C-alpha positions in Angstrom: -0.1 0.1 -0.1 1.2 3.4 -1.0 1.9 6.4 1.3 -1.0 8.5 -0.1 -3.3 5.5 0.4 -2.5 4.9 3.8 -2.9 8.6 4.4 -6.5 8.2 3.3 -7.2 5.1 4.8 -6.0 5.5 8.6 -8.6 8.5 9.5 -11.3 6.3 7.9 -10.6 3.4 10.0 -10.3 5.4 12.9 -14.0 6.8 12.4 -15.3 3.4 11.5 -13.8 1.7 14.5 -14.9 4.5 16.9 -18.6 4.6 15.4 -18.4 8.2 14.3 -20.5 9.4 11.3 -19.0 9.9 8.0 -18.9 13.6 6.1 -18.7 14.2 2.4 -14.8 14.4 2.6 -14.7 11.0 4.0 -16.9 9.6 1.5 -14.7 11.4 -1.3 -11.6 9.7 0.4 -13.4 6.3 0.4 -14.3 6.5 -3.2 -10.4 7.4 -4.1 -9.3 4.2 -2.3 -11.7 2.1 -4.1 -10.5 3.5 -7.5 -6.9 3.3 -6.4 -7.5 -0.4 -5.4 -10.0 -1.7 -8.1 -7.3 -2.9 -10.6 -6.0 -5.3 -8.2 -9.4 -6.4 -6.8 -10.6 -8.0 -10.0 -12.2 -11.3 -9.8 -10.4 -14.4 -10.3 -12.4 -15.4 -13.5 -11.2 -12.3 -15.3 -7.5 -13.2 -15.4 -8.6 -16.9 -16.4 -10.5 -15.8 -19.3 -7.5 -13.7 -20.3 -5.1 -16.8 -20.1 -7.4 -18.8 -21.9 -7.6 -16.3 -24.8 -3.9 -15.9 -24.9 -3.5 -19.9 -24.9 -6.2 -20.1 -27.9 -4.3 -17.6 -29.8 -1.0 -19.5 -29.3 -2.5 -22.7 -30.2 -3.9 -21.3 -33.6 -0.6 -19.9 -34.4 1.2 -23.0 -33.8 -1.7 -24.8 -35.6 -1.1 -22.7 -38.7 2.9 -23.3 -38.6 2.4 -27.0 -38.3 0.0 -27.3 -41.1 2.1 -25.0 -43.3 5.0 -27.2 -42.6 3.1 -30.3 -43.4 1.4 -29.1 -46.7 -2.3 -30.0 -45.4 -0.8 -33.9 -45.6 -0.4 -36.2 -42.5 2.9 -36.2 -41.0 2.7 -39.9 -40.1 5.6 -41.6 -41.9 3.2 -44.4 -43.3 0.4 -42.2 -44.5 -0.3 -39.8 -47.4 -4.0 -38.7 -46.4 -5.0 -35.1 -45.6 -4.1 -33.9 -42.1 -7.0 -32.3 -40.3 -6.1 -32.8 -36.6 -3.2 -31.1 -34.5 -1.6 -33.6 -32.2 0.4 -32.7 -29.1 3.5 -35.1 -28.6 3.7 -33.4 -24.8 0.1 -34.3 -24.1 -2.0 -34.6 -20.8 -4.0 -32.7 -18.5 -2.7 -29.3 -18.1 0.8 -30.1 -19.7 -0.2 -29.9 -23.2 -0.7 -26.1 -23.8 2.1 -25.2 -21.4 4.6 -27.1 -23.2 3.3 -26.5 -26.9 5.6 -25.5 -29.7 6.0 -26.2 -33.5 8.6 -28.8 -32.8 6.5 -30.9 -30.4 3.3 -30.7 -32.5 2.3 -32.3 -35.7 -0.5 -32.8 -38.2 -2.2 -36.1 -38.4 -5.0 -37.4 -40.2 -8.2 -38.3 -38.4 -7.2 -42.1 -38.2 -3.5 -41.7 -37.0 -4.7 -39.2 -34.2 -7.3 -41.7 -33.0 -4.7 -44.5 -32.8 -2.3 -42.3 -30.9 -5.1 -41.3 -28.6 -6.2 -44.9 -27.8 -2.2 -45.8 -27.4 -2.6 -48.3 -30.3 -0.4 -50.3 -31.3 2.0 -49.3 -28.5 4.1 -46.7 -27.1 7.5 -48.1 -28.7 5.7 -47.7 -32.3 4.7 -44.2 -31.5 8.2 -43.3 -30.3 9.7 -44.7 -33.4 7.2 -42.6 -35.8 7.5 -39.4 -33.9 11.3 -39.6 -33.7 11.6 -40.3 -37.4 9.4 -37.0 -37.9 11.7 -35.2 -35.6 15.0 -36.5 -37.3 13.5 -35.5 -40.7 12.7 -31.9 -39.4 15.8 -31.8 -37.2 13.8 -31.2 -33.9 14.7 -32.7 -30.6 13.1 -35.7 -29.7 11.9 -36.8 -26.2 10.3 -40.2 -26.3 7.5 -41.6 -24.1 8.2 -44.1 -21.6 7.6 -47.6 -22.9 6.3 -50.0 -20.2 6.6 -53.8 -20.6 3.0 -55.3 -20.8 1.8 -57.3 -18.1 -0.9 -60.4 -18.9 -4.2 -60.6 -16.7 -2.6 -62.9 -14.4 0.2 -60.4 -13.5 3.2 -61.9 -15.1 5.3 -60.1 -17.8 4.1 -60.8 -21.3 7.7 -61.6 -22.7 9.9 -63.3 -20.2 
């Protein structure tokens, strides 16, 4: 709190605590304080909407660059269909938009995006495909963790 705001606030607090009536000058001082404090007292939803707009604009710019790089085609190595979906390699709740860049996003057709979302056929297969994509474009590749598959009985699939 600044000195001039303290200068206005202290007499008002004394009057309120003593139960004294306010005059016109006190009301003017209270209004000045409200105007001074108003920009910092915005509701939480206001800043969240601004962040959402910023993230949307950022995603739109990345999408435009990725689709221009792909030439409208699916960037999966085994496909030549038209791309219509943006896939974030760094995916997950909350992480996707924080870490999104042109280097870790690629344009996929609906078929390959669905397979990737469903984790089919497996993480090693997806790592190879995205690693190849990164190699072609000269991007840094961060693989996903590959876990061993476990049977329903609890034993390892490949001993």
